[in-house]
Every structure is written in C-alpha cells, then in structure tokens.
PLY file of the C-alpha trace (Angstrom):
ply
format ascii 1.0
element vertex 81
property float x
property float y
property float z
element edge 80
property int vertex1
property int vertex2
end_header
-6.57 20.98 15.26
-5.16 24.39 14.52
-6.80 26.96 12.29
-4.36 26.49 9.38
-5.22 22.75 9.39
-8.85 23.53 8.73
-7.96 25.44 5.56
-5.55 22.69 4.48
-8.08 19.87 4.80
-10.85 21.92 3.25
-8.53 22.66 0.32
-7.92 18.92 -0.15
-11.67 18.29 -0.07
-12.39 21.09 -2.53
-9.71 19.80 -4.89
-11.22 16.31 -4.75
-14.57 17.86 -5.62
-12.90 19.67 -8.55
-13.59 23.05 -6.92
-10.15 24.26 -7.86
-10.55 27.98 -7.22
-11.91 27.31 -3.72
-9.09 24.84 -3.09
-6.50 27.39 -4.15
-7.95 30.03 -1.84
-7.81 27.60 1.07
-4.25 26.48 0.29
-3.21 30.13 0.08
-4.81 30.90 3.44
-3.22 27.87 5.06
0.23 28.84 3.73
-0.30 32.45 4.80
-1.00 31.25 8.34
1.83 28.71 8.43
4.23 29.25 5.51
6.78 26.52 6.23
4.53 23.48 6.02
5.95 21.07 3.43
2.71 19.11 2.90
0.71 22.22 2.10
3.34 23.43 -0.36
3.38 19.99 -1.99
-0.40 19.88 -2.34
-0.65 23.43 -3.69
2.17 22.60 -6.10
0.16 19.62 -7.34
-2.84 21.86 -7.87
-0.72 24.39 -9.77
0.45 21.52 -12.01
-3.13 20.42 -12.58
-4.04 24.00 -13.55
-1.05 24.36 -15.88
0.74 27.03 -13.82
4.15 25.37 -14.06
6.29 28.21 -12.73
4.19 28.45 -9.56
4.28 24.65 -9.23
8.08 24.64 -9.49
8.27 27.35 -6.85
6.04 25.49 -4.37
7.67 22.14 -5.03
11.16 23.61 -4.63
10.11 25.16 -1.32
8.66 21.80 -0.31
11.98 20.10 -1.07
13.94 22.74 0.82
11.85 21.94 3.89
11.63 18.18 3.26
14.61 17.01 1.14
13.50 13.37 1.38
10.18 14.02 -0.41
10.31 11.65 -3.37
6.89 12.85 -4.48
8.19 16.43 -4.48
11.12 15.51 -6.75
8.87 13.50 -9.04
6.29 16.25 -9.37
8.90 18.97 -9.89
10.46 16.94 -12.71
7.04 16.98 -14.43
6.62 20.74 -14.19
0 1
1 2
2 3
3 4
4 5
5 6
6 7
7 8
8 9
9 10
10 11
11 12
12 13
13 14
14 15
15 16
16 17
17 18
18 19
19 20
20 21
21 22
22 23
23 24
24 25
25 26
26 27
27 28
28 29
29 30
30 31
31 32
32 33
33 34
34 35
35 36
36 37
37 38
38 39
39 40
40 41
41 42
42 43
43 44
44 45
45 46
46 47
47 48
48 49
49 50
50 51
51 52
52 53
53 54
54 55
55 56
56 57
57 58
58 59
59 60
60 61
61 62
62 63
63 64
64 65
65 66
66 67
67 68
68 69
69 70
70 71
71 72
72 73
73 74
74 75
75 76
76 77
77 78
78 79
79 80
C-alpha cells in the first residue's frame, strides 16, 4: 500500500462515520500526492455533492470522467450536481 492509499481509505472511513471535514482533508491529501486517480476524484466529488458544493463536485466529477470516460457513476453524479 502506498502512502496516498492510506489517506484515500481513511477518507472513506471518515465519510462513513460522518466526519466530513476529516474526510475532505484526507481526500485532499490523497489527491495532492497522486492527482490523477479517478476513484479519489469520484469519491471527493460525491462528498462535495453531499456538502452542497456543486461547482467543486462538477469539477472533480469532470476530472474523473476525463481520466475514466466509462465511469457511469461519474456521469450520473455529475448530472445531479
């Protein structure tokens, strides 16, 4: 497991525990360490949606789709933003 993975999985855990600010910090750190990871962009985009930050969600989900054009979840979530 690489260091960025640790932040990614901790972010998922924090989000599941409704610790949204901690989750966002971990997603940000993971993306800072490895910016072109579609799954991390997708998950942070979902968190932005949950928090009502639609412009940031659209940005992350668009970047996710640029890296992974077959992401049906990415298209679905972006259409809800």
